C-alpha positions in Angstrom: 96.2 97.5 75.9 96.8 95.5 79.0 100.4 94.8 80.2 101.6 92.4 82.9 104.6 93.0 85.1 105.9 91.4 88.3 107.1 93.3 91.4 108.9 92.5 94.6 106.8 92.7 97.7 107.9 96.1 99.0 107.3 98.2 95.8 104.0 96.3 95.2 102.8 97.3 98.6 103.8 100.9 98.1 101.8 101.0 94.9 98.9 99.4 96.8 99.2 102.1 99.6 99.3 104.8 96.9 102.8 106.2 97.9 104.7 104.8 94.9 103.3 106.4 91.7 106.2 106.0 89.4 107.6 102.6 88.2 111.1 102.6 86.7 112.1 100.1 84.0 114.4 99.6 81.1 113.0 100.9 77.8 113.3 97.4 76.3 111.1 96.0 73.5 108.3 95.1 76.0 108.2 98.6 77.5 108.2 100.3 74.1 104.6 99.2 73.6 103.4 101.1 76.7 101.0 104.0 76.0 99.3 106.6 78.3 95.9 105.1 79.1 97.0 101.5 79.0 96.5 99.3 82.0 99.2 97.4 83.9 98.5 94.4 86.1 101.2 94.1 88.6 101.7 90.7 90.3 103.4 90.5 93.7 106.3 88.0 93.4 105.9 87.0 97.1 102.2 86.0 97.1 100.9 86.4 93.5 98.5 89.2 94.7 97.5 91.5 91.8 96.8 95.2 91.5 95.6 97.1 88.4 96.9 100.5 87.5 96.5 102.9 84.6 99.4 104.7 82.9 99.0 108.5 83.3 102.3 109.6 81.8 105.6 108.2 80.3 109.0 109.8 80.6 111.8 108.3 78.5 115.5 109.0 79.1 118.9 107.7 78.1 119.7 106.9 81.7 118.1 106.9 85.1 119.7 110.2 86.1 117.1 112.5 84.5 114.4 110.4 86.0 115.8 110.7 89.5 116.1 114.5 89.0 112.4 114.7 87.8 110.6 112.6 90.4 110.5 112.6 94.2 112.1 109.6 95.8 108.9 108.7 97.6 107.0 108.6 94.2 109.7 106.2 92.9 109.2 103.9 95.9 111.9 105.0 98.4 111.2 105.9 102.0 111.7 109.6 102.9 114.8 108.9 104.9 116.4 106.8 102.1 119.3 108.0 100.0 118.1 107.7 96.4 120.5 107.6 93.6 120.4 106.4 89.9 123.0 103.8 90.6 120.5 101.9 92.7 118.9 100.7 89.5 122.1 98.7 88.8 120.8 96.2 91.3 118.2 95.3 88.6 119.8 96.3 85.3 123.5 96.3 84.1 125.2 99.4 82.9 125.3 97.8 79.5 121.5 97.2 79.4 120.8 100.8 80.5 123.1 102.1 77.8 121.6 99.8 75.1 117.9 100.3 75.9 117.5 103.6 77.8 115.1 104.0 80.6 111.4 104.8 81.2 109.5 106.2 84.1 105.9 105.0 84.1 103.5 107.3 86.0 100.6 105.3 87.3 97.3 105.5 89.2 95.6 102.6 90.9 92.4 101.5 89.3 89.6 101.6 91.9 87.4 98.5 91.7 
């Protein structure tokens, strides 16, 4: 199955460079259809550039805390010097949404063309 998702410029470029290998999202209805082996086409919100990735693993959790414990901050898209904490995701999702849906870490690899 092929899924489409949009990303801001910085995380898009980190996936393109190969440093960001884990995408964090709410486990909403759209994300519940994700399966290992599926393809995601990410579109850069800034310039509509696209990049294809394949899902290599999925990690589901009730909150972002276990995800932040499991993965390195660089793999999740942070810089090495950044202070990474689960509360950072509240910039994108409310506490209510996180509690209602849960969270998912999508492990990805770029598709070489």
